C-alpha positions as CSV (number, residue, x, y, z in Angstrom):
1,M,-0.2,0.2,-0.1
2,D,2.9,2.4,0.5
3,G,4.1,1.9,-3.3
4,K,7.2,-0.5,-2.7
5,G,5.8,-3.5,-3.5
6,S,3.9,-5.1,-6.3
7,F,0.3,-6.5,-6.3
8,D,1.3,-9.2,-8.7
9,K,3.1,-10.8,-5.5
10,I,0.0,-10.9,-3.1
11,L,-1.7,-14.1,-3.4
12,G,-5.7,-14.0,-4.1
13,L,-6.0,-10.4,-5.7
14,S,-8.1,-9.5,-8.6
15,F,-6.8,-5.9,-10.3
16,W,-6.7,-3.9,-13.3
17,K,-3.1,-3.2,-14.8
18,S,-2.3,-1.2,-18.1
19,G,-5.8,-1.7,-19.2
20,K,-5.9,-5.6,-18.5
21,K,-7.4,-7.5,-15.9
22,V,-5.1,-9.5,-13.8
23,H,-5.6,-12.4,-11.5
24,T,-2.8,-13.7,-8.8
25,P,-3.3,-17.4,-8.3
26,D,-5.5,-18.5,-5.1
27,R,-4.3,-17.8,-1.7
28,P,-4.2,-20.9,0.3
29,L,-7.4,-21.9,2.8
30,K,-6.5,-20.5,6.5
31,E,-6.6,-24.0,8.4
32,D,-6.1,-22.7,11.9
33,L,-9.1,-20.5,12.3
34,D,-8.5,-20.4,16.0
35,S,-5.4,-17.8,15.1
36,N,-8.0,-15.1,14.2
37,P,-8.9,-12.8,16.6
38,I,-12.3,-12.7,18.4
39,P,-13.8,-9.5,16.6
40,D,-14.5,-6.5,19.1
41,Y,-17.9,-5.3,18.5
42,S,-17.0,-2.2,21.2
43,L,-14.6,-0.9,18.0
44,V,-18.1,-0.5,16.3
45,E,-19.5,3.4,16.9
46,G,-23.0,3.0,18.4
47,W,-22.6,-1.1,19.0
48,N,-25.4,-2.1,21.2
49,S,-23.4,-4.7,23.2
50,N,-26.3,-6.9,23.8
51,A,-27.4,-6.9,20.3
52,I,-27.5,-9.6,17.9
53,I,-24.2,-11.2,17.0
54,S,-23.1,-13.4,14.3
55,I,-20.7,-15.9,15.1
56,A,-18.9,-18.6,12.2
57,T,-17.9,-21.8,14.1
58,S,-16.5,-23.0,11.0
59,R,-15.7,-22.5,6.7
60,G,-16.3,-24.5,3.8
61,C,-19.1,-27.1,3.4
62,P,-19.0,-30.4,2.3
63,F,-21.7,-30.6,-0.4
64,T,-22.3,-29.7,-4.2
65,C,-25.5,-27.5,-4.8
66,T,-25.5,-26.6,-8.4
67,F,-26.4,-23.0,-7.4
68,C,-23.9,-22.2,-4.3
69,S,-20.8,-20.4,-4.7
70,V,-19.7,-21.0,-1.3
71,P,-17.3,-24.2,-1.9
72,G,-15.6,-22.0,-4.6
73,M,-14.8,-19.4,-2.2
74,Y,-14.0,-21.6,1.0
75,G,-13.6,-25.3,-0.4
76,H,-15.5,-28.3,0.1
77,G,-13.2,-29.5,3.1
78,F,-14.5,-28.5,6.4
79,R,-12.4,-26.2,8.6
80,M,-13.5,-25.7,12.1
81,H,-12.7,-23.1,15.3
82,S,-12.0,-25.2,18.5
83,I,-14.8,-25.9,20.8
84,E,-13.1,-23.6,23.2
85,R,-12.6,-20.6,21.1
86,V,-16.3,-20.6,20.0
87,I,-17.0,-21.0,23.9
88,E,-14.8,-18.0,24.7
89,E,-16.5,-15.8,21.9
90,I,-19.8,-16.5,23.4
91,R,-18.9,-15.4,27.0
92,V,-16.7,-12.3,25.5
93,N,-20.1,-10.8,24.0
94,K,-22.6,-12.1,26.0
95,P,-25.2,-11.5,23.2
96,Q,-29.0,-11.8,23.6
97,Y,-29.2,-13.7,20.1
98,I,-26.5,-15.7,18.1
99,F,-26.3,-16.4,14.4
100,F,-24.2,-19.1,13.5
101,A,-22.7,-17.7,10.4
102,D,-21.6,-21.1,9.3
103,D,-22.4,-22.0,5.7
104,L,-24.0,-25.4,7.2
105,F,-24.0,-25.4,11.1
106,T,-24.7,-29.5,11.4
107,A,-22.0,-30.5,8.5
108,N,-20.4,-32.2,11.6
109,R,-23.4,-33.3,13.8
110,K,-20.6,-34.8,16.4
111,R,-19.2,-31.5,16.5
112,T,-22.3,-29.8,16.6
113,K,-23.3,-31.6,19.5
114,D,-20.3,-31.0,21.8
115,L,-20.5,-27.6,21.6
116,L,-24.2,-27.4,22.5
117,R,-23.3,-29.8,25.1
118,R,-20.7,-27.3,26.4
119,M,-23.1,-24.2,26.0
120,I,-25.5,-26.0,28.2
121,E,-23.0,-27.1,30.5
122,E,-21.4,-23.4,30.8
123,G,-25.0,-22.0,31.2
124,L,-24.0,-19.8,27.5
125,T,-27.6,-20.2,26.4
126,P,-28.9,-17.4,24.6
127,Q,-31.5,-17.7,22.0
128,W,-30.0,-18.5,18.7
129,G,-30.5,-19.9,14.9
130,A,-28.1,-21.4,12.2
131,Q,-28.4,-22.8,8.9
132,V,-29.1,-26.1,9.0
133,R,-30.2,-28.9,6.0
134,I,-33.4,-31.3,6.4
135,E,-31.2,-34.0,7.6
136,T,-30.8,-32.1,11.0
137,A,-34.4,-32.8,12.0
138,F,-33.6,-36.8,11.5
139,D,-31.6,-36.6,14.4
140,P,-33.5,-37.1,17.6
141,E,-30.4,-36.5,19.8
142,L,-29.0,-33.4,17.8
143,L,-32.7,-32.2,17.5
144,S,-33.2,-32.7,21.6
145,L,-29.7,-30.7,22.0
146,M,-30.7,-27.8,19.8
147,K,-34.0,-27.3,21.8
148,E,-32.1,-27.5,25.4
149,S,-29.7,-25.1,24.1
150,N,-32.0,-22.5,23.2
151,C,-32.2,-22.7,19.5
152,F,-34.8,-20.0,18.6
153,N,-35.0,-20.6,14.7
154,V,-33.6,-22.6,11.7
155,F,-32.5,-21.4,8.5
156,V,-33.2,-24.4,6.3
157,G,-32.4,-24.6,2.6
158,F,-35.4,-26.4,1.3
159,E,-34.5,-24.8,-2.1
160,S,-37.5,-26.2,-3.7
161,I,-40.6,-28.2,-3.6
162,N,-40.1,-29.5,-7.5
163,P,-38.6,-32.6,-7.3
164,K,-37.0,-31.9,-10.8
165,T,-35.7,-28.9,-9.6
166,L,-34.1,-30.3,-6.4
167,D,-32.4,-33.1,-9.1
168,L,-31.2,-29.9,-10.9
169,F,-29.8,-28.5,-8.2
170,N,-28.1,-31.6,-6.6
171,K,-29.8,-31.4,-3.5
172,R,-29.7,-35.1,-2.4
173,Q,-33.3,-34.3,-0.6
174,T,-37.0,-35.2,-1.8
175,Y,-40.4,-33.3,-1.2
176,E,-41.6,-36.0,1.1
177,K,-38.7,-35.6,3.6
178,I,-38.9,-31.8,3.6
179,V,-42.3,-32.0,5.0
180,S,-41.2,-34.8,7.3
181,S,-38.6,-32.6,8.6
182,I,-40.8,-29.4,9.0
183,K,-42.8,-31.7,11.3
184,K,-40.0,-32.3,13.2
185,F,-38.8,-29.5,13.9
186,K,-42.2,-27.9,14.7
187,E,-42.5,-31.1,17.3
188,A,-39.0,-29.7,18.8
189,G,-40.7,-25.9,19.0
190,I,-38.1,-24.4,16.6
191,R,-39.1,-21.8,14.3
192,I,-38.5,-22.2,10.6
193,H,-37.4,-19.8,8.2
194,G,-37.6,-21.2,4.7
195,M,-34.9,-20.6,2.3
196,F,-36.0,-21.3,-1.6
197,V,-34.5,-20.9,-5.1
198,V,-36.6,-20.6,-7.7
199,G,-36.5,-20.4,-11.4
200,S,-34.6,-23.8,-12.5
201,D,-35.0,-25.0,-16.3
202,A,-38.0,-27.2,-14.4
203,D,-39.5,-24.1,-13.0
204,D,-42.7,-22.5,-14.3
205,K,-44.3,-19.5,-12.6
206,E,-47.0,-21.8,-10.7
207,T,-44.0,-23.7,-8.9
208,I,-43.2,-20.4,-7.4
209,Y,-46.9,-19.7,-6.2
210,E,-47.6,-23.4,-5.4
211,T,-43.8,-22.6,-3.0
212,S,-45.5,-19.8,-1.4
213,R,-48.6,-21.8,-0.6
214,F,-46.8,-24.5,0.8
215,A,-44.8,-22.6,3.2
216,T,-48.4,-21.4,4.2
217,E,-49.7,-24.4,4.5
218,Y,-46.9,-26.2,6.5
219,G,-46.9,-23.2,8.8
220,L,-43.2,-21.7,8.0
221,E,-42.7,-18.2,10.4
222,T,-40.9,-16.8,7.5
223,I,-39.5,-17.6,4.2
224,Q,-37.2,-16.1,1.3
225,L,-37.8,-17.1,-2.5
226,M,-34.4,-15.9,-4.0
227,I,-34.1,-15.8,-7.8
228,L,-31.7,-18.4,-8.9
229,T,-28.7,-16.3,-9.8
230,P,-25.3,-17.5,-11.9
231,L,-22.8,-16.3,-9.1
232,P,-19.2,-16.7,-10.3
233,G,-17.6,-19.5,-8.7
234,S,-20.9,-21.8,-8.7
235,P,-21.1,-25.1,-10.8
236,D,-23.8,-23.3,-12.9
237,Y,-22.2,-20.2,-13.9
238,D,-19.0,-22.2,-14.4
239,Q,-21.0,-24.7,-16.8
240,F,-23.0,-22.6,-18.5
241,Y,-22.4,-18.9,-18.5
242,A,-18.3,-19.0,-18.2
243,T,-18.6,-21.0,-21.2
244,G,-20.9,-18.9,-23.0
245,N,-23.8,-21.5,-23.4
246,R,-26.1,-19.4,-21.6
247,E,-26.5,-15.6,-22.0
248,L,-26.8,-13.0,-19.1
249,L,-28.9,-10.1,-19.5
250,S,-26.4,-8.3,-17.0
251,R,-22.8,-8.1,-15.7
252,D,-24.0,-5.3,-13.1
253,W,-23.0,-7.3,-10.4
254,S,-25.0,-5.3,-7.8
255,L,-28.1,-7.2,-9.5
256,Y,-26.6,-10.4,-8.4
257,D,-28.7,-10.4,-4.7
258,G,-31.3,-13.1,-5.7
259,H,-34.0,-10.7,-6.1
260,H,-33.1,-9.6,-9.7
261,A,-33.6,-11.9,-12.6
262,V,-30.2,-11.5,-14.4
263,Y,-30.5,-14.4,-17.0
264,R,-33.4,-16.2,-19.4
265,P,-35.4,-18.7,-17.5
266,K,-36.5,-21.8,-20.0
267,N,-40.1,-21.6,-19.2
268,M,-41.1,-18.2,-18.1
269,T,-39.3,-14.7,-19.2
270,A,-37.2,-13.1,-17.0
271,Y,-39.9,-10.6,-16.4
272,E,-42.3,-12.8,-15.2
273,L,-39.6,-15.1,-12.8
274,N,-38.9,-11.6,-11.1
275,V,-42.7,-10.7,-10.9
276,A,-43.8,-13.8,-10.0
277,A,-40.6,-14.1,-7.3
278,I,-42.0,-10.7,-5.4
279,D,-45.4,-11.6,-5.7
280,A,-45.4,-15.0,-4.1
281,M,-43.5,-13.4,-1.3
282,E,-46.2,-10.7,-0.7
283,E,-48.8,-13.3,-1.0
284,F,-47.0,-15.2,2.3
285,Y,-46.7,-11.8,3.9
286,S,-50.2,-11.0,3.6
287,W,-52.0,-9.4,6.4
288,K,-54.1,-12.8,6.5
289,T,-50.8,-14.5,7.4
290,I,-50.1,-11.6,9.8
291,L,-53.6,-11.9,11.7
292,R,-53.3,-15.7,12.1
293,S,-49.6,-15.1,13.9
294,A,-51.6,-12.3,15.7
295,L,-54.3,-14.7,17.0
296,R,-51.6,-17.5,18.2
297,K,-50.2,-14.5,19.8
298,D,-46.8,-14.8,18.4
299,L,-45.8,-11.3,18.6
300,I,-42.2,-12.1,17.1
301,S,-43.8,-13.3,13.8
302,V,-46.2,-10.6,13.8
303,I,-43.1,-7.9,14.1
304,I,-41.2,-9.9,11.3
305,Q,-43.7,-10.5,9.0
306,T,-44.9,-7.0,9.0
307,S,-41.2,-5.8,8.6
308,S,-40.6,-8.4,5.8
309,K,-44.2,-7.2,4.0
310,N,-43.0,-3.4,4.4
311,L,-39.4,-4.4,3.0
312,L,-41.2,-6.0,-0.4
313,R,-43.5,-2.7,-0.7
314,D,-40.4,-0.8,-0.7
315,W,-38.4,-3.0,-2.6
316,K,-40.9,-2.7,-5.4
317,K,-40.8,1.4,-5.2
318,Q,-37.0,0.8,-5.6
319,N,-36.8,-1.4,-8.0
320,G,-39.6,-0.7,-10.7
321,E,-37.4,0.8,-13.4
322,Y,-35.7,-2.6,-13.3
323,I,-38.8,-4.5,-13.8
324,Q,-40.1,-2.4,-16.6
325,S,-36.6,-2.9,-18.3
326,L,-37.4,-6.7,-18.1
327,R,-40.8,-6.0,-19.7
328,D,-39.7,-4.1,-22.5
329,Q,-37.4,-6.8,-23.5
330,V,-40.9,-8.7,-23.7
331,F,-42.9,-6.3,-25.5
332,D,-40.3,-4.1,-27.5
333,K,-41.4,-6.5,-30.8
334,A,-44.8,-5.2,-30.5
335,K,-43.7,-1.8,-30.7
336,E,-41.7,-2.0,-33.5
337,V,-44.3,-3.8,-35.2
338,A,-46.6,-0.6,-34.6
339,V,-43.8,1.2,-36.2
340,H,-43.8,-0.6,-39.1
341,R,-47.7,-1.0,-39.7
342,D,-49.9,1.4,-39.8
343,V,-52.9,-0.6,-40.3
344,K,-54.8,-2.8,-38.1
345,L,-53.1,-6.5,-37.3
346,S,-53.7,-9.4,-39.6
347,Y,-52.5,-12.1,-37.0
348,R,-50.4,-13.5,-39.8
349,I,-46.7,-14.2,-39.3
350,G,-44.3,-15.0,-42.0
351,V,-42.0,-18.5,-41.0
352,P,-39.2,-19.6,-43.6
353,K,-40.6,-22.7,-44.9
354,F,-37.1,-24.8,-44.0
355,I,-38.0,-23.9,-40.7
356,L,-41.5,-25.4,-41.0
357,D,-40.3,-28.6,-42.3
358,A,-38.5,-29.2,-38.4
359,E,-39.7,-30.0,-35.6
360,I,-40.0,-26.4,-33.9
361,G,-41.6,-25.3,-36.7
362,K,-44.5,-27.6,-36.0
363,S,-44.2,-26.6,-32.6
364,L,-44.2,-23.0,-33.7
365,T,-47.7,-23.5,-35.9
366,D,-48.9,-24.7,-32.8
367,F,-48.0,-22.2,-30.2
368,L,-49.6,-19.3,-32.6
369,T,-52.6,-21.7,-33.5
370,E,-53.6,-21.4,-30.3
371,L,-53.1,-17.8,-30.0
372,G,-55.5,-17.3,-33.0
373,I,-52.2,-16.6,-35.4
374,S,-51.8,-18.1,-38.6
375,V,-48.4,-18.7,-40.4
376,V,-47.1,-17.7,-43.9
377,P,-44.3,-20.0,-45.3
378,F,-41.7,-17.9,-47.2
379,G,-38.9,-19.0,-48.8
380,A,-35.8,-16.8,-50.2
381,P,-35.3,-17.2,-53.7
382,A,-33.3,-19.5,-55.5
383,N,-31.1,-17.1,-57.0
384,L,-31.1,-14.6,-54.3
385,S,-30.9,-11.8,-56.4
386,S,-32.0,-8.4,-55.4
387,S,-34.9,-7.8,-57.4
388,G,-36.6,-11.1,-57.2
389,L,-35.7,-10.8,-53.0
390,S,-37.6,-7.5,-53.0
391,S,-40.3,-8.8,-54.8
392,R,-41.0,-11.4,-52.7
393,L,-40.7,-9.0,-49.7
394,D,-43.4,-6.5,-50.9
395,W,-45.7,-9.4,-51.4
396,L,-44.9,-10.7,-47.8
397,R,-45.1,-7.4,-46.2
398,G,-48.3,-7.0,-47.3
399,K,-49.4,-10.2,-46.1
400,V,-47.9,-10.3,-42.9
401,D,-47.5,-8.4,-39.4
402,C,-43.6,-9.4,-39.0
403,I,-41.4,-12.4,-40.3
404,V,-39.5,-14.8,-38.1
405,I,-35.7,-15.1,-38.9
406,P,-34.0,-18.4,-37.1
407,V,-30.5,-17.9,-35.3
408,M,-27.9,-20.8,-34.7
409,D,-24.8,-19.8,-33.2
410,K,-23.1,-23.1,-34.7
411,A,-23.9,-26.0,-36.6
412,G,-24.1,-29.1,-34.2
413,Q,-23.7,-32.4,-35.7
414,G,-26.5,-33.2,-38.4
415,Q,-27.2,-29.5,-38.4
416,E,-25.0,-28.5,-41.1
417,E,-27.7,-28.2,-43.6
418,I,-29.8,-26.5,-42.0
419,Y,-27.4,-24.1,-40.4
420,E,-26.3,-23.3,-44.2
421,K,-29.9,-22.1,-44.8
422,I,-29.8,-20.3,-42.0
423,Q,-26.9,-18.2,-43.4
424,R,-28.2,-17.8,-46.6
425,L,-31.2,-16.7,-45.5
426,W,-29.5,-13.8,-43.2
427,K,-27.1,-12.8,-46.1
428,S,-30.1,-12.6,-48.7
429,L,-32.2,-10.7,-46.0
430,S,-29.0,-8.4,-45.2
431,R,-29.8,-6.8,-48.7
432,Q,-33.0,-5.8,-48.0
433,K,-32.7,-4.2,-44.7
434,E,-34.9,-1.5,-45.2
435,D,-37.7,-3.5,-47.0
436,L,-38.3,-5.8,-44.4
437,P,-41.2,-6.2,-42.3
438,A,-40.6,-6.3,-38.6
439,T,-38.3,-9.2,-37.5
440,V,-38.4,-11.5,-34.8
441,K,-35.3,-13.9,-34.1
442,L,-35.8,-17.3,-33.2
443,F,-33.1,-19.1,-31.2
444,L,-32.9,-22.3,-31.9
445,D,-29.8,-23.7,-30.4
446,R,-29.0,-22.1,-26.9
447,Q,-29.2,-24.0,-23.9
448,D,-30.8,-21.4,-21.9
449,G,-34.6,-19.9,-22.3
450,S,-33.9,-17.9,-25.3
451,L,-36.4,-20.3,-27.4
452,Y,-39.2,-19.5,-25.0
453,S,-38.2,-15.6,-24.9
454,S,-38.6,-15.5,-28.7
455,M,-42.0,-16.8,-28.7
456,A,-43.0,-14.6,-25.8
457,Q,-42.0,-11.5,-27.9
458,I,-43.6,-13.1,-31.2
459,A,-46.7,-13.3,-28.9
460,A,-46.7,-10.2,-27.2
461,I,-47.4,-8.8,-30.5
462,F,-50.6,-9.8,-30.4
463,T,-51.8,-10.0,-26.7
464,K,-50.4,-8.6,-23.5
465,D,-51.9,-11.3,-21.4
466,L,-48.3,-13.4,-20.7
467,D,-50.7,-15.8,-18.5
468,K,-52.5,-17.0,-22.0
469,V,-48.7,-17.0,-24.0
470,N,-47.3,-19.2,-20.9
471,K,-50.2,-21.7,-21.1
472,A,-50.1,-21.7,-24.7
473,Y,-46.2,-22.4,-25.0
474,R,-46.7,-25.4,-21.8
475,S,-49.5,-27.1,-24.4
476,I,-46.9,-27.3,-27.1
477,M,-43.8,-27.8,-24.9
478,P,-43.7,-31.7,-24.9
479,A,-44.4,-32.1,-28.6
480,F,-40.2,-31.4,-28.5
481,S,-39.0,-31.1,-25.0
482,G,-36.0,-33.4,-24.5
483,G,-35.6,-33.6,-28.0
484,E,-34.1,-31.8,-30.8
485,V,-35.7,-28.8,-31.8
486,L,-34.6,-29.1,-35.4
487,A,-34.9,-32.6,-36.1
488,P,-37.5,-33.0,-38.8
489,V,-40.9,-33.6,-38.3
490,A,-41.5,-37.6,-37.0
491,V,-44.9,-37.8,-38.6
492,E,-46.6,-36.0,-41.2
493,S,-48.5,-33.1,-39.8
494,K,-51.0,-30.7,-41.7
495,P,-51.3,-27.3,-39.9
496,V,-53.7,-24.8,-41.2
497,V,-51.4,-22.3,-42.5
498,L,-51.8,-19.9,-45.3
499,R,-49.3,-20.7,-48.7
500,V,-47.0,-18.9,-50.8
């Protein structure tokens, strides 16, 4: 810092140097955590000596949840403070409430039991809470010690009630086990803060609202619905986003807080995901929930739930501009069509004929038919001449509201022919940019939710009812989900279309 050394020689730093990013090698993880001093909170101006304090008794997590960046930061190895050190930290601070800030407080259940026994023996049993997995509830001895040592609440990583999402997250738990764990925590008199992550490739809007209703049905005192966020260092980020297989909507890291959708989910738009996550929490933190707590004379829940309700209200006011930007991404094509077409919508869309001959073409046609929209097949002239193309576009412009242009980033195995057709189409259309009707890109080979986003953009030209759009999309998804969208149609299908 005094300018005599070089940042290059300091491990674990990232910085800019001569306009380039520099990352020095990782710093070895510290094994002897007891060598760190006990935090002196008296140095914090205005600190309340009887306040809630945070104590981390360990670092690291042995599990491999795909959305989590903790192992990327602290490793899978489990490093612990000695029990003597933890007891001393509690004794020094004399808190009213302790939040044990371990990534997983019960990762080593034997050690957790030993710590709780010491707390009981020493008479150091303020109310406390910690992050745990559902397995904690199935250890009767541990649950008994938690209750005896004055455990007030647990922050449980349920993550999802959707079995497919649990598998995608590599959670190693089931819906049935989640329900059973809730009952056992309740029987022990321990409050539950349910932590859920929404927006996986298996989730849709209904999953999110079902999660809120589930939490209400099983009497969780508080919840958080965090939007799946590709945090750097997480397996999801490394597998999909760092490799470019999926696209991020923003690299503004201040938005990576679990409350802003920064990617395209597969079964809804980013706008729908963000709105549903906030609305579902508002549904949980309703006056009905608060009244129910008041009738139980549960003053603490009333205070926390009311505070949460107010925080959600304030969040919506503060983040309205971002939510609007996500909505604009859905409806921007509708505005473009309005500019191009100053007459009443014809409810017809032009689609390249070679796309209609693939599986995605049948599904797209079925999707549009559900919404009352007809398909007009078109093809580029064989000679690709400007005059021929111009003539064809003049005809098309009078027949359709917009045209769908397929996009492929690269040719996969067996897709060379259709990839070449797409490139030829783009080449020919680029000659007549000013004569084109409004265009909508249809992303065919990306692993994220670009396909749904494309279809939603198309539908939004004709309707503002996104629930109707989502329902239409789900009705056609079984036709090709899990398969190749570019595969030839397996059976002959004759959808009603307007022929060129």
